[in-house]
N, C-alpha and C positions, 0 to 999 in steps of 0.2 A: 838839849842842853849840853853843855860840856862837862869838863871836870872843874869844880869850883875849890878855892883855896883863900884862907884868910890869912893875913900879913900879920905875922907877929913879930915881936921885938927881936927874936934870934934870926929873922930874914932880913934886919936892916942894918945900916950904918949908925954912927951915933947921931946922925941928923935925922934918922927916921926913914930914910930912903933905902928901898930894896936893893941889895947887892946885884950886881949886873950877873952873876952866874947863877943866881938863883932862879931867874927866868928859864934857863936851861933846864935847872932841876923840876920845876914846875911842870914844864912840856915832857919830860921823862915820865912823871907821875901820872899825867893825863895819858900817854901811851900805854903804860903798864895797867892802868885802871881799865882801858878798852879791853885789853886781854884778859885780866882777870873777871871782868862782867860777862865774857862771852861764854865762859864755861870750859874754855879750851885750856889744855895741861900748859901750863908755862912753868918750865923749870930751870935749873943750872943747865941741864943738858940741851934744853930746846928754848931759845930765846933770841932777842935781837941787839944787836950793838951799832952804835952811831958810827957811820964810816964819814959821814960829811954834814956840816951844818953851816947854815948862813943865817945870820940874826941881824935884825934890825931894831934898835931901840928908839921908840917914838916919844914916849913919856914914861916918867917915873911913877912907881907905884910907892905907897907911903903906908906907914904903920896903921893897923886897923882896916885897910882896903880889903874888898872881896873881890878877888880875881876869878875870871873864867877863861880855862883854856879849850879852844875849839880845834879840833883837828879834822883835816880834810885829806883824803888822797889824792895824790897828784898822779902817781905812775906806779905799776907792778911790773917788776923786773923778774929776771930769772931767780935771783937770790936776795932780791930787796924790794923795798918799799920806799916811795918818794912821799913825803908828807909835808903839807902846810900847817903850821901850827900857829894860831894867834892867840894872844892874850889880851883880854879886855878887863877894865875896870867897871864892876857892876854898880850900878846906883839905882835905889827904889825911890822914885819920885811921883808921888802921888797915885800910889798903886801901880805904876808902870816901871818896868825895868828898862834902864838907860845903859846902853855899852859905849865904853870909850876905848879905842884901840890904844895898846900901850907898848906891844910887842909883836914883832913878826918874824917867823923862822920858817926856813925851807930845811927839812931834815931827810937825810938818807940813811936807813937802817938795813943792815945786812941781817940775814937770818943765820942763826948758828945753830948746828946740830951737833951733839958729840963732840964740842971743841972746833968744828970745823965750819967754814963758810959753806952752806947747803942750799939745794934747791929750795926754794921758798914752799912750805907746806901750803897746800891750797886753803884749808881752813882759816889760816890767819890771813891770806889775801882776801878772803870771803869777808871776814868781820871788818877789816879796814874798808873794804868797797861798800859794805852798808852803811858806813859813815856819810857817804855823799847822797844818801837817799833819805836822810833824815832832814 
């Protein structure tokens, strides 16, 4: 299971449609949760920064929707990770969860240590590699 988020009024425009930039925010939260849940130290001196992002908006999310962000590792680089992040609308129909793809992103993040781009800590590569095994 990925990272879930409910859409609140603050996430939407006056028509109840999610602002485009919030999908990127939801992806950021999902990546952070992966690291927080791993137990690895994630601090201001050891973190990731987005260096490139490609986004495709497929369908809009609306007020009240439950979304799930699924993250998969595409590539491990010397100082970076390339990730695929998809956001789905989750609907429970007769006891079964149905997923409808709303947003797709390819994100490259660079590893920062003490304020500088640094060789990727193997522990971080390992936790993102495990995503593909689930």
